[in-house]
C-alpha positions as CSV (number, residue, x, y, z in Angstrom):
1,M,71.6,18.9,49.5
2,N,70.8,16.6,52.4
3,N,70.5,12.9,52.3
4,E,66.7,13.0,52.0
5,Q,66.7,15.3,49.0
6,L,69.5,13.3,47.3
7,R,67.5,10.1,47.8
8,K,64.3,11.6,46.3
9,S,66.2,13.0,43.4
10,I,67.8,9.6,42.7
11,E,64.4,7.9,43.0
12,R,62.9,10.3,40.5
13,Q,65.7,9.7,38.1
14,V,65.4,5.9,38.4
15,K,61.6,6.1,37.8
16,R,62.2,8.4,34.7
17,M,64.7,5.9,33.3
18,Q,62.4,3.0,33.9
19,R,59.5,4.8,32.2
20,A,61.8,5.7,29.2
21,D,62.9,2.1,29.0
22,E,59.2,0.9,28.9
23,E,58.2,3.4,26.2
24,R,61.1,2.4,23.9
25,P,59.6,0.9,20.7
26,T,60.1,-2.8,20.2
27,L,61.7,-4.3,17.1
28,L,58.2,-5.3,15.8
29,A,56.9,-1.8,16.3
30,Q,59.9,-0.4,14.4
31,S,59.4,-3.0,11.6
32,V,55.7,-2.1,11.2
33,F,56.6,1.6,11.1
34,M,59.2,1.1,8.4
35,G,56.9,-1.2,6.4
36,T,54.1,1.4,6.6
37,L,56.5,4.1,5.4
38,A,57.6,1.9,2.5
39,L,54.0,1.2,1.4
40,L,53.1,4.9,1.7
41,F,56.0,5.7,-0.7
42,V,56.0,2.7,-3.1
43,L,52.3,2.3,-3.8
44,P,51.7,5.7,-5.4
45,V,54.8,5.2,-7.5
46,I,53.7,1.7,-8.7
47,I,50.2,2.9,-9.4
48,G,51.6,5.9,-11.4
49,L,53.8,3.6,-13.4
50,Y,51.0,1.1,-14.1
51,L,48.5,3.8,-15.1
52,G,51.0,5.7,-17.2
53,N,52.0,2.5,-19.0
54,W,48.4,1.6,-19.6
55,L,47.7,5.1,-21.0
56,D,50.8,5.0,-23.2
57,D,49.5,1.7,-24.6
58,K,46.1,3.3,-25.3
59,A,47.3,6.6,-26.8
60,E,49.5,6.0,-29.9
61,G,52.5,8.3,-30.6
62,Y,53.1,9.2,-26.9
63,S,55.7,6.4,-26.3
64,I,56.5,6.9,-22.6
65,H,55.2,10.4,-21.9
66,W,52.4,9.3,-19.6
67,T,54.6,6.8,-17.8
68,I,57.3,9.3,-17.0
69,G,54.7,12.0,-16.0
70,L,52.7,9.8,-13.7
71,L,55.9,8.4,-12.3
72,V,56.9,11.9,-11.2
73,V,53.4,12.4,-9.8
74,G,53.6,9.2,-7.9
75,L,57.0,10.2,-6.4
76,I,55.6,13.5,-5.3
77,I,52.5,11.9,-3.7
78,G,54.7,9.2,-2.0
79,I,57.1,11.8,-0.6
80,A,54.1,13.8,0.7
81,N,52.5,10.7,2.2
82,V,55.7,9.9,4.1
83,Y,56.2,13.5,5.3
84,L,52.6,13.8,6.5
85,F,52.7,10.4,8.3
86,I,56.0,11.2,10.1
87,R,54.7,14.7,11.0
88,E,51.5,13.2,12.4
89,R,53.4,10.7,14.6
90,D,55.7,13.3,16.2
C-alpha cells in the first residue's frame, strides 16, 4: 500500500466514523422510544384489567374470571405490539 492509498483509506474510515457518530440516537430519542414501548405494552393491559373488572361487576357469580382473562389478553396484545414495533424499526 502506498501513501496515497493509505491516506484515502484513513479518510474513508474517518468519514464513516463521523457519519456513525451523527446517526447515534440522542438521549431524547431513546427516551421517546422507551416511552412508546411502555405505552404500547401497558395500555392494553390496563384496558383489559378495567374492562374485565367492569364485566365482573356486571355479571354476578364470576368473581374475577373476566378480569384474569382480559388481563391475559391484554398481555398478549401488549407483547405483540412491542414485537411488531421493534421489528418495524429495524
